[in-house]
Backbone as a printed PyTorch tensor [residue, N CA C, xyz], in Angstrom:
tensor([[[ 23.9040, -21.9330,  -3.5880],
         [ 22.7490, -21.8330,  -2.7640],
         [ 22.7530, -20.3790,  -2.2090]],

        [[ 21.4730, -19.9900,  -2.0190],
         [ 21.2450, -18.6510,  -1.5170],
         [ 21.1850, -18.7550,  -0.0220]],

        [[ 21.9420, -17.9820,   0.7050],
         [ 21.9440, -18.0420,   2.2070],
         [ 21.0660, -16.8870,   2.7800]],

        [[ 21.0860, -15.7120,   2.0950],
         [ 20.3440, -14.5820,   2.6140],
         [ 19.3440, -14.1810,   1.4970]],

        [[ 18.0910, -14.2620,   1.7600],
         [ 17.0270, -13.9690,   0.7930],
         [ 16.1790, -12.8360,   1.3410]],

        [[ 16.0420, -11.8520,   0.4520],
         [ 15.3020, -10.6750,   0.7980],
         [ 14.0510, -10.5810,  -0.0720]],

        [[ 12.8910, -10.4370,   0.5310],
         [ 11.6270, -10.1840,  -0.1880],
         [ 11.1500,  -8.7820,  -0.0270]],

        [[ 10.9340,  -8.1140,  -1.1090],
         [ 10.4810,  -6.7170,  -1.1770],
         [  8.9520,  -6.6810,  -1.3470]],

        [[  8.2780,  -6.0750,  -0.5150],
         [  6.7390,  -5.8460,  -0.5670],
         [  6.4880,  -4.3850,  -0.5430]],

        [[  5.5560,  -3.9610,  -1.2620],
         [  5.0620,  -2.5910,  -1.1880],
         [  4.2580,  -2.4350,   0.1380]],

        [[  3.2420,  -3.3160,   0.2910],
         [  2.2640,  -3.1150,   1.3680],
         [  2.4550,  -4.1220,   2.4750]],

        [[  2.1650,  -3.6580,   3.6870],
         [  2.3120,  -4.5010,   4.8830],
         [  1.2490,  -5.7070,   4.7700]],

        [[  0.0470,  -5.4180,   4.2520],
         [ -0.9430,  -6.4780,   4.1250],
         [ -0.4310,  -7.6770,   3.2930]],

        [[  0.4590,  -7.3540,   2.2950],
         [  0.9970,  -8.3780,   1.4590],
         [  2.0350,  -9.1700,   2.2300]],

        [[  2.8390,  -8.5420,   3.0260],
         [  3.9340,  -9.1800,   3.7820],
         [  3.4910,  -9.8920,   5.0330]],

        [[  2.4340,  -9.4320,   5.6930],
         [  2.0400,  -9.8780,   7.0120],
         [  1.9360, -11.3920,   7.1010]],

        [[  1.2310, -12.0610,   6.1560],
         [  1.1340, -13.5430,   6.2960],
         [  2.5380, -14.2190,   6.3550]],

        [[  3.4500, -13.8070,   5.5670],
         [  4.8000, -14.4520,   5.5470],
         [  5.4480, -14.0530,   6.8390]],

        [[  5.4370, -12.7920,   7.2980],
         [  5.9900, -12.3820,   8.5310],
         [  5.5390, -13.2470,   9.7100]],

        [[  4.1530, -13.4690,   9.7350],
         [  3.5400, -14.2090,  10.8350],
         [  3.9390, -15.6690,  10.6930]],

        [[  3.8370, -16.2990,   9.5350],
         [  4.1160, -17.7200,   9.2970],
         [  5.6050, -18.0480,   9.6510]],

        [[  6.5100, -17.2030,   9.2760],
         [  7.9230, -17.5070,   9.6040],
         [  8.3770, -16.9130,  10.9640]],

        [[  7.4400, -16.2720,  11.6580],
         [  7.7260, -15.6380,  12.9530],
         [  8.8980, -14.7290,  12.9260]],

        [[  8.9570, -13.8530,  11.9800],
         [ 10.0180, -12.9340,  11.8190],
         [  9.9780, -11.8690,  12.8100]],

        [[ 11.0990, -11.2710,  13.1370],
         [ 11.2070, -10.1840,  14.1860],
         [ 11.5640,  -8.9090,  13.4420]],

        [[ 10.8940,  -7.8160,  13.8570],
         [ 11.1640,  -6.5370,  13.2380],
         [ 12.6130,  -6.0500,  13.5990]],

        [[ 13.2640,  -5.5510,  12.5850],
         [ 14.6200,  -5.0850,  12.6470],
         [ 14.4990,  -3.5400,  12.8360]],

        [[ 14.5800,  -3.0060,  13.9730],
         [ 14.3290,  -1.5550,  14.1610],
         [ 15.6160,  -0.7460,  13.7090]],

        [[ 16.6970,  -1.3700,  13.3800],
         [ 17.8620,  -0.6840,  12.8490],
         [ 17.8000,  -0.3200,  11.3620]],

        [[ 16.7480,  -0.8750,  10.6800],
         [ 16.6010,  -0.7110,   9.2540],
         [ 15.9600,   0.6570,   8.9180]],

        [[ 16.5770,   1.3920,   7.9760],
         [ 16.1030,   2.5970,   7.3750],
         [ 15.7460,   3.6340,   8.4330]],

        [[ 16.6570,   3.8790,   9.3530],
         [ 16.4520,   4.8900,  10.3840],
         [ 15.9400,   6.2270,   9.7570]],

        [[ 14.8270,   6.7110,  10.2790],
         [ 14.3200,   8.0510,   9.9000],
         [ 13.4590,   7.9210,   8.5970]],

        [[ 13.3280,   6.7820,   8.0150],
         [ 12.4910,   6.5980,   6.7730],
         [ 11.3560,   5.6960,   7.0960]],

        [[ 10.3580,   5.7090,   6.3140],
         [  9.1910,   4.8640,   6.6400],
         [  9.2950,   3.3790,   6.2860]],

        [[ 10.3910,   3.0030,   5.6240],
         [ 10.5900,   1.5830,   5.3020],
         [ 10.7840,   0.7550,   6.6130]],

        [[ 10.2990,  -0.4930,   6.5250],
         [ 10.4390,  -1.3540,   7.7290],
         [ 10.8740,  -2.7910,   7.3000]],

        [[ 11.5310,  -3.5280,   8.1940],
         [ 11.9710,  -4.8700,   7.8450],
         [ 11.7780,  -5.8500,   9.0120]],

        [[ 11.7630,  -7.1030,   8.6310],
         [ 11.6620,  -8.1300,   9.6090],
         [ 12.6710,  -9.2520,   9.1320]],

        [[ 13.2620,  -9.8950,  10.1510],
         [ 14.3260, -10.8930,   9.8300],
         [ 14.0380, -12.1720,  10.5880]],

        [[ 14.6110, -13.1970,  10.0900],
         [ 14.5270, -14.5080,  10.7670],
         [ 15.1770, -15.6220,  10.0250]],

        [[ 15.1810, -16.7880,  10.4150],
         [ 15.7280, -17.9220,   9.7640],
         [ 14.5990, -18.8730,   9.2870]],

        [[ 14.8800, -19.5570,   8.1790],
         [ 13.9990, -20.5540,   7.6210],
         [ 14.7970, -21.4120,   6.7440]],

        [[ 14.7660, -22.7680,   6.9770],
         [ 15.4780, -23.7630,   6.1690],
         [ 16.9630, -23.4760,   6.1120]],

        [[ 17.5490, -22.9830,   7.1540],
         [ 19.0120, -22.7160,   7.0890],
         [ 19.3280, -21.3630,   6.4120]],

        [[ 18.3410, -20.6300,   5.9760],
         [ 18.5750, -19.3130,   5.2620],
         [ 18.1650, -18.1720,   6.1750]],

        [[ 18.8480, -17.0670,   5.9910],
         [ 18.3260, -15.8300,   6.5900],
         [ 17.2960, -15.1970,   5.6810]],

        [[ 16.1220, -14.9210,   6.2460],
         [ 15.0090, -14.4180,   5.5280],
         [ 14.8000, -12.9960,   5.9760]],

        [[ 14.7120, -12.1370,   5.0270],
         [ 14.4980, -10.6320,   5.2640],
         [ 13.2370, -10.2720,   4.4640]],

        [[ 12.2850,  -9.5950,   5.2000],
         [ 11.1880,  -9.1170,   4.5100],
         [ 11.1480,  -7.5620,   4.7610]],

        [[ 11.0630,  -6.8030,   3.6460],
         [ 11.0310,  -5.3350,   3.7960],
         [  9.8670,  -4.8000,   3.1040]],

        [[  9.2440,  -3.8040,   3.7180],
         [  8.1440,  -3.1120,   3.0830],
         [  8.3940,  -1.5820,   2.8950]],

        [[  7.7180,  -0.9290,   2.0060],
         [  7.9880,   0.4800,   1.6580],
         [  7.5030,   1.3560,   2.7910]],

        [[  6.6280,   0.9520,   3.6630],
         [  6.1630,   1.8130,   4.7640],
         [  4.8890,   2.5390,   4.4220]],

        [[  4.4290,   3.3610,   5.3330],
         [  3.1800,   4.0760,   5.1790],
         [  3.4400,   5.6600,   5.3170]],

        [[  2.5890,   6.3770,   4.6390],
         [  2.5660,   7.8150,   4.8250],
         [  2.0800,   8.1900,   6.1810]],

        [[  2.8220,   8.9680,   6.9010],
         [  2.4050,   9.2670,   8.3120],
         [  1.0860,  10.0210,   8.4110]],

        [[  0.6970,  10.7510,   7.3600],
         [ -0.5080,  11.5140,   7.3890],
         [ -1.7620,  10.7770,   7.0600]],

        [[ -1.6640,   9.9590,   5.9730],
         [ -2.8160,   9.2180,   5.4720],
         [ -2.8180,   7.8110,   5.8960]],

        [[ -1.6690,   7.3090,   6.4240],
         [ -1.5130,   5.8830,   6.7000],
         [ -1.7620,   4.9060,   5.5810]],

        [[ -1.6300,   5.4250,   4.3770],
         [ -1.6250,   4.6200,   3.1050],
         [ -0.2770,   4.0480,   2.9470]],

        [[ -0.1860,   2.9050,   2.3460],
         [  1.1660,   2.2540,   2.0230],
         [  1.7640,   3.0460,   0.8780]],

        [[  3.0220,   3.1820,   0.8760],
         [  3.7750,   3.7160,  -0.1860],
         [  3.8550,   2.5830,  -1.3150]],

        [[  3.4190,   2.8940,  -2.4990],
         [  3.4930,   2.0650,  -3.6300],
         [  4.1810,   2.7010,  -4.7770]],

        [[  4.5090,   1.9560,  -5.8030],
         [  5.1030,   2.5890,  -6.9760],
         [  6.6220,   2.2420,  -7.0540]],

        [[  7.1830,   2.7260,  -8.2340],
         [  8.5550,   2.3690,  -8.4290],
         [  9.5480,   3.1730,  -7.5780]],

        [[  9.1660,   4.4080,  -7.2690],
         [ 10.2230,   5.1880,  -6.5020],
         [ 10.3660,   4.5700,  -5.0890]],

        [[  9.3400,   4.3220,  -4.4420],
         [  9.4090,   3.6270,  -3.0980],
         [ 10.1300,   2.2950,  -3.1680]],

        [[  9.8040,   1.5010,  -4.1530],
         [ 10.3290,   0.2380,  -4.3130],
         [ 11.7780,   0.3070,  -4.6330]],

        [[ 12.1830,   1.2770,  -5.4330],
         [ 13.6250,   1.4100,  -5.8010],
         [ 14.4650,   1.8920,  -4.5570]],

        [[ 13.9820,   2.7540,  -3.7770],
         [ 14.7000,   3.1970,  -2.6000],
         [ 14.7560,   2.0720,  -1.5820]],

        [[ 13.6310,   1.4460,  -1.3770],
         [ 13.5380,   0.3510,  -0.4180],
         [ 14.5260,  -0.8070,  -0.7640]],

        [[ 14.6060,  -1.1440,  -2.0590],
         [ 15.5300,  -2.2170,  -2.5340],
         [ 16.9250,  -1.7600,  -2.3240]],

        [[ 17.2770,  -0.5370,  -2.6430],
         [ 18.5800,  -0.0550,  -2.4950],
         [ 19.0090,  -0.1090,  -0.9510]],

        [[ 18.1560,   0.3020,  -0.0870],
         [ 18.4300,   0.2440,   1.3450],
         [ 18.5930,  -1.1830,   1.7800]],

        [[ 17.8080,  -2.0940,   1.3040],
         [ 17.9190,  -3.5020,   1.6370],
         [ 19.2210,  -4.0930,   1.2640]],

        [[ 19.6260,  -3.7150,   0.0220],
         [ 21.0150,  -4.2370,  -0.4810],
         [ 22.0650,  -3.7340,   0.3750]],

        [[ 22.1360,  -2.4200,   0.6780],
         [ 23.1700,  -1.8580,   1.4910],
         [ 23.1800,  -2.4250,   2.8940]],

        [[ 21.9770,  -2.4720,   3.5050],
         [ 21.8950,  -2.9260,   4.8810],
         [ 22.2000,  -4.4610,   5.1060]],

        [[ 21.6100,  -5.2750,   4.1950],
         [ 21.6350,  -6.7480,   4.4390],
         [ 22.5850,  -7.5240,   3.4140]],

        [[ 22.9370,  -6.9280,   2.3510],
         [ 23.7110,  -7.5730,   1.2590],
         [ 23.1810,  -9.0180,   0.9760]],

        [[ 21.9250,  -9.0940,   0.5480],
         [ 21.3400, -10.3680,   0.2800],
         [ 21.9100, -11.0260,  -0.9560]],

        [[ 21.9010, -12.3490,  -0.9430],
         [ 22.3040, -13.1370,  -2.1300],
         [ 21.1900, -13.1760,  -3.2540]],

        [[ 19.9590, -13.0430,  -2.7820],
         [ 18.8130, -13.1250,  -3.7470],
         [ 17.7590, -12.1210,  -3.2430]],

        [[ 17.1830, -11.3460,  -4.2160],
         [ 16.1480, -10.4290,  -3.8860],
         [ 14.8730, -10.8500,  -4.7010]],

        [[ 13.7640, -10.9200,  -4.0220],
         [ 12.5210, -11.3330,  -4.6910],
         [ 11.5360, -10.1460,  -4.5460]],

        [[ 10.9960,  -9.5720,  -5.6310],
         [ 10.0200,  -8.5930,  -5.6080],
         [  8.6870,  -9.3420,  -5.4470]],

        [[  8.0230,  -9.0650,  -4.3380],
         [  6.7700,  -9.9640,  -4.1160],
         [  5.6060,  -9.0600,  -3.8790]],

        [[  4.4240,  -9.6500,  -4.0810],
         [  3.1590,  -8.8850,  -3.9180],
         [  1.9970,  -9.7460,  -4.2970]],

        [[  0.8800,  -9.1320,  -4.3900],
         [ -0.3380,  -9.8980,  -4.6680],
         [ -0.7990, -10.0100,  -6.0960]],

        [[ -0.1070,  -9.2270,  -7.0260],
         [ -0.4880,  -9.2050,  -8.4580],
         [ -1.9260,  -8.8270,  -8.6180]],

        [[ -2.4520,  -7.9750,  -7.7420],
         [ -3.8610,  -7.6270,  -7.7650],
         [ -4.3270,  -7.0260,  -9.0750]],

        [[ -3.5510,  -6.4280,  -9.7600],
         [ -3.9940,  -5.8270, -11.0970],
         [ -4.2050,  -6.9080, -12.1080]],

        [[ -3.7220,  -8.0980, -11.8310],
         [ -3.8610,  -9.1460, -12.8020],
         [ -4.9620, -10.1610, -12.6170]],

        [[ -5.8520,  -9.8300, -11.6400],
         [ -6.8950, -10.8180, -11.3620],
         [ -7.7380, -11.0750, -12.5720]],

        [[ -7.9250,  -9.9850, -13.3990],
         [ -8.7460, -10.1290, -14.5750],
         [ -8.0600, -11.0510, -15.6170]],

        [[ -6.7600, -11.2860, -15.4580],
         [ -6.1050, -12.1990, -16.4270],
         [ -5.8860, -13.5830, -15.8320]],

        [[ -6.5300, -13.7680, -14.6940],
         [ -6.4980, -15.2080, -14.0970],
         [ -5.5570, -15.3090, -12.9890]],

        [[ -4.8520, -14.2280, -12.5250],
         [ -3.9120, -14.2540, -11.5020],
         [ -4.6190, -14.6350, -10.1560]],

        [[ -4.0140, -15.4390,  -9.3420],
         [ -4.6200, -15.9000,  -8.0420],
         [ -3.5900, -15.6460,  -6.9170]],

        [[ -4.1410, -15.2820,  -5.7700],
         [ -3.3030, -15.1950,  -4.6180],
         [ -2.7350, -16.5010,  -4.2560]],

        [[ -1.3700, -16.5420,  -3.9700],
         [ -0.6950, -17.7620,  -3.6160],
         [  0.0560, -18.3550,  -4.7820]],

        [[ -0.1080, -17.9090,  -5.9650],
         [  0.5940, -18.4390,  -7.1060],
         [  1.8640, -17.5980,  -7.2630]],

        [[  2.9090, -18.2270,  -7.8890],
         [  4.0780, -17.5920,  -8.2020],
         [  4.1470, -17.2480,  -9.7150]],

        [[  4.4850, -16.0090, -10.0410],
         [  4.5550, -15.6020, -11.4500],
         [  5.9280, -15.1060, -11.7870]],

        [[  6.4750, -15.5350, -12.8890],
         [  7.8030, -15.2520, -13.3280],
         [  7.6830, -14.1750, -14.3910]],

        [[  8.4260, -13.1030, -14.2580],
         [  8.5140, -12.1080, -15.3000],
         [  9.5510, -12.4580, -16.3380]],

        [[  9.0140, -13.0120, -17.4620],
         [  9.8850, -13.5300, -18.4900],
         [  9.2280, -13.3300, -19.7910]],

        [[  9.8660, -12.9400, -20.7910],
         [ 11.3310, -12.7440, -20.9290],
         [ 11.7770, -11.3450, -20.5760]],

        [[ 10.7720, -10.4620, -20.1880],
         [ 11.2280,  -9.0850, -19.7940],
         [ 10.2320,  -8.4790, -18.7630]],

        [[ 10.6880,  -7.4550, -18.1570],
         [  9.8740,  -6.6070, -17.1760],
         [  9.6430,  -5.2680, -17.8800]],

        [[  8.5070,  -4.7850, -17.7040],
         [  8.2150,  -3.4940, -18.3720],
         [  7.7430,  -2.5040, -17.2380]],

        [[  8.4070,  -1.3310, -17.1560],
         [  7.9800,  -0.3040, -16.2540],
         [  7.3170,   0.7800, -17.0730]],

        [[  6.0350,   0.9570, -16.7400],
         [  5.2330,   1.9040, -17.5770],
         [  4.7050,   3.0540, -16.7110]],

        [[  5.1700,   3.3210, -15.5920],
         [  4.6480,   4.3750, -14.6980],
         [  5.0370,   5.7480, -15.2380]],

        [[  6.1190,   5.8500, -15.8770],
         [  6.5800,   7.2690, -16.2270],
         [  6.0190,   7.5720, -17.5530]],

        [[  5.0940,   8.5330, -17.5750],
         [  4.4820,   9.0330, -18.7630],
         [  5.2240,  10.2860, -19.1650]],

        [[  5.9230,  10.1720, -20.2300],
         [  6.7090,  11.3860, -20.7350],
         [  6.2420,  11.6500, -22.1260]],

        [[  5.3120,  12.6390, -22.1870],
         [  4.6990,  12.9960, -23.4930],
         [  5.5230,  14.0070, -24.2970]],

        [[  6.8000,  13.7830, -24.3150],
         [  7.6710,  14.6650, -25.1230],
         [  8.1410,  13.7820, -26.2740]],

        [[  8.0690,  14.2960, -27.5100],
         [  8.5140,  13.4730, -28.6520],
         [  9.9250,  12.9140, -28.4210]],

        [[ 10.1600,  11.6620, -28.6520],
         [ 11.4160,  10.9910, -28.5140],
         [ 11.6940,  10.4360, -27.1160]],

        [[ 10.9170,  10.9550, -26.0930],
         [ 11.1100,  10.5480, -24.7820],
         [ 10.1360,   9.5180, -24.3420]],

        [[  9.0360,   9.3750, -25.0250],
         [  7.9580,   8.4920, -24.6400],
         [  8.4740,   7.0870, -24.4020]],

        [[  9.3540,   6.6350, -25.2730],
         [  9.8800,   5.2300, -25.1310],
         [ 10.7710,   5.0980, -23.9180]],

        [[ 11.3930,   6.1240, -23.5460],
         [ 12.2310,   6.1570, -22.3240],
         [ 11.4250,   5.8310, -21.1520]],

        [[ 10.2070,   6.4180, -21.0700],
         [  9.2250,   6.1280, -19.9620],
         [  8.7680,   4.7150, -19.8500]],

        [[  8.7600,   4.0020, -20.9830],
         [  8.2740,   2.6850, -21.0470],
         [  9.4950,   1.7610, -21.1670]],

        [[ 10.2170,   1.6090, -20.0470],
         [ 11.4270,   0.8840, -20.0790],
         [ 11.1760,  -0.6520, -20.1660]],

        [[ 11.9180,  -1.3490, -21.0050],
         [ 11.9260,  -2.7620, -21.1340],
         [ 13.2610,  -3.3090, -20.6190]],

        [[ 13.1750,  -4.2440, -19.6760],
         [ 14.4520,  -4.8450, -19.1400],
         [ 14.3480,  -6.2920, -19.3230]],

        [[ 15.3660,  -6.9220, -19.8210],
         [ 15.4350,  -8.4010, -19.9120],
         [ 15.3260,  -8.9290, -18.5100]],

        [[ 14.5080,  -9.9500, -18.3440],
         [ 14.4830, -10.7820, -17.1300],
         [ 15.6450, -11.6860, -17.0590]],

        [[ 16.3460, -11.6370, -15.8680],
         [ 17.4900, -12.5070, -15.6260],
         [ 17.0520, -13.7010, -14.8940]],

        [[ 15.7800, -13.7360, -14.4900],
         [ 15.2260, -14.8750, -13.6860],
         [ 15.0370, -16.0400, -14.6230]],

        [[ 15.3570, -17.2210, -14.1860],
         [ 15.1560, -18.3910, -14.9760],
         [ 14.4150, -19.3960, -14.1440]],

        [[ 13.9400, -20.4460, -14.7660],
         [ 13.2670, -21.5620, -14.1140],
         [ 14.2140, -22.2050, -13.0680]],

        [[ 15.5240, -22.2750, -13.4740],
         [ 16.5340, -22.8580, -12.5590],
         [ 16.6170, -22.0760, -11.2630]],

        [[ 16.5720, -20.7170, -11.3440],
         [ 16.5480, -19.8950, -10.2070],
         [ 15.3920, -20.0880,  -9.2840]],

        [[ 14.2120, -20.2240,  -9.9160],
         [ 13.0130, -20.4910,  -9.2260],
         [ 12.9860, -21.8290,  -8.4170]],

        [[ 13.3880, -22.8240,  -9.0630],
         [ 13.4990, -24.1540,  -8.4790],
         [ 14.5560, -24.2290,  -7.3440]],

        [[ 15.5810, -23.4030,  -7.5470],
         [ 16.6890, -23.3480,  -6.5730],
         [ 16.2360, -22.8220,  -5.2410]],

        [[ 15.2900, -21.9350,  -5.2550],
         [ 14.6780, -21.4140,  -3.9720],
         [ 13.5900, -22.2170,  -3.4780]],

        [[ 13.2300, -23.2940,  -4.1430],
         [ 12.2280, -24.2420,  -3.6440],
         [ 10.7720, -24.1060,  -4.0980]],

        [[ 10.6300, -23.2640,  -5.1790],
         [  9.2610, -23.1600,  -5.7290],
         [  8.9560, -24.2750,  -6.5970]],

        [[  7.8320, -24.9640,  -6.3370],
         [  7.4980, -26.1300,  -7.1600],
         [  6.2390, -25.8870,  -8.0460]],

        [[  5.6340, -24.6910,  -7.8220],
         [  4.4340, -24.3880,  -8.7060],
         [  4.6060, -22.9880,  -9.2520]],

        [[  4.6120, -22.9420, -10.6070],
         [  4.9930, -21.6090, -11.2090],
         [  4.0330, -21.3720, -12.3840]],

        [[  3.5750, -20.1010, -12.5340],
         [  2.8280, -19.6770, -13.6780],
         [  3.6770, -18.5980, -14.4090]],

        [[  3.5110, -18.4270, -15.6790],
         [  4.1870, -17.4500, -16.4480],
         [  3.2240, -16.4510, -16.9970]],

        [[  3.4000, -15.1850, -16.6510],
         [  2.5160, -14.0710, -17.2290],
         [  3.1760, -13.6220, -18.5370]],

        [[  2.3240, -13.1380, -19.3960],
         [  2.7870, -12.6320, -20.6800],
         [  3.6630, -11.4000, -20.4460]],

        [[  3.2490, -10.6270, -19.4470],
         [  4.0520,  -9.4630, -19.1580],
         [  3.9410,  -9.1700, -17.6600]],

        [[  4.8430,  -8.3840, -17.1570],
         [  4.8570,  -7.9750, -15.7600],
         [  4.8880,  -6.4460, -15.8050]],

        [[  4.2940,  -5.8340, -14.9290],
         [  4.3670,  -4.3250, -14.8150],
         [  4.5690,  -4.0050, -13.3820]],

        [[  5.3430,  -2.9620, -13.1310],
         [  5.5780,  -2.4440, -11.8570],
         [  4.7830,  -1.1260, -11.6620]],

        [[  4.3290,  -1.0110, -10.4660],
         [  3.4830,   0.2350, -10.1630],
         [  2.2020,   0.3380, -10.8930]],

        [[  1.2910,  -0.4930, -10.6700],
         [  0.0590,  -0.5440, -11.5120],
         [ -0.9940,   0.4170, -11.1420]],

        [[ -0.8020,   1.2280, -10.1130],
         [ -1.7590,   2.2820,  -9.7670],
         [ -1.3690,   3.6150, -10.3980]],

        [[ -2.1820,   4.2940, -11.1060],
         [ -3.4260,   3.8610, -11.6050],
         [ -3.2650,   3.0960, -12.9260]],

        [[ -4.0680,   2.0990, -13.1230],
         [ -4.0620,   1.4250, -14.4120],
         [ -5.0620,   2.0430, -15.3380]],

        [[ -4.6200,   2.8260, -16.1520],
         [ -5.5360,   3.5580, -17.1120],
         [ -5.9130,   2.5690, -18.2620]],

        [[ -6.9890,   2.8290, -18.8060],
         [ -7.5130,   1.9890, -20.0000],
         [ -6.4650,   1.9270, -21.0470]],

        [[ -5.8290,   3.1110, -21.3160],
         [ -4.7670,   3.1400, -22.3880],
         [ -3.6460,   2.2010, -22.0380]],

        [[ -3.2840,   2.1140, -20.7680],
         [ -2.2260,   1.2050, -20.3960],
         [ -2.5390,  -0.2110, -20.5170]],

        [[ -3.7900,  -0.5780, -20.1450],
         [ -4.2300,  -1.9650, -20.2730],
         [ -4.2050,  -2.3830, -21.6670]],

        [[ -4.6320,  -1.5420, -22.5770],
         [ -4.5920,  -1.8560, -23.9550],
         [ -3.1830,  -2.0450, -24.4540]],

        [[ -2.2560,  -1.1390, -24.0950],
         [ -0.9040,  -1.2900, -24.4870],
         [ -0.2210,  -2.4890, -23.9600]],

        [[ -0.4830,  -2.7800, -22.6720],
         [  0.1760,  -3.9240, -22.0270],
         [ -0.3420,  -5.2310, -22.5560]],

        [[ -1.5940,  -5.2530, -22.9690],
         [ -2.1930,  -6.4980, -23.5170],
         [ -1.5870,  -6.7800, -24.8350]],

        [[ -1.0990,  -5.8400, -25.5740],
         [ -0.5520,  -6.0050, -26.9030],
         [  0.9210,  -6.5030, -26.9190]],

        [[  1.5310,  -6.4760, -25.7150],
         [  2.9410,  -6.8440, -25.6490],
         [  3.1150,  -8.3110, -25.6690]],

        [[  4.2660,  -8.7340, -26.3630],
         [  4.5310, -10.1360, -26.3300],
         [  5.6340, -10.5090, -25.4320]]])
C-alpha cells in the first residue's frame, strides 16, 4: 500500500481543485528560494502531497515543460520521499483526440519525450526519448482509480505542439 502519494502538476489551475477538495495546507518549507510550491494533507489514511512548478515572477505565467517538471519532481522526492509519484494535469493537448477533463489516462506501453529538437545527424533520435511505462493497471487500481482510459501515446511538454510533431506522434504505436 502507498502511504505517501505525491502528485506533480505544472500549473496551479490544474492542481487547485484537488488542493481545495482535500483542504491541503501549503508547505512553506518546500523548495526554499525556488518558484516551486507544495501543499500537504491526509486523505484515506495516506499523506497526500501536491506540488506545482511555480510561476515566473515577471510574467506570472506557470512554468511548464520537462525541465521544470524534472527539477520539481527531484525536489519532491528529496523533500518528501514519496512511495508513489503521479504526474498529473489536464491533457489539454489531447482534447482533439477525445480527452476529457476528469478522466485518468495511462501512459502505456511507453512515454515519449519530444521537446528536445536536436537537428544534428545521429542525435535526432536522442531528442525523441522513448521510455517504457512501468505503470500497470494493478498500480492504478491499487490507488483507487476505478475509471481508466488508455491513450495511444503520451507526450510531455506539449507547448508548442507543431504540426510536424502532431503528425509524428499520431503515427506512433
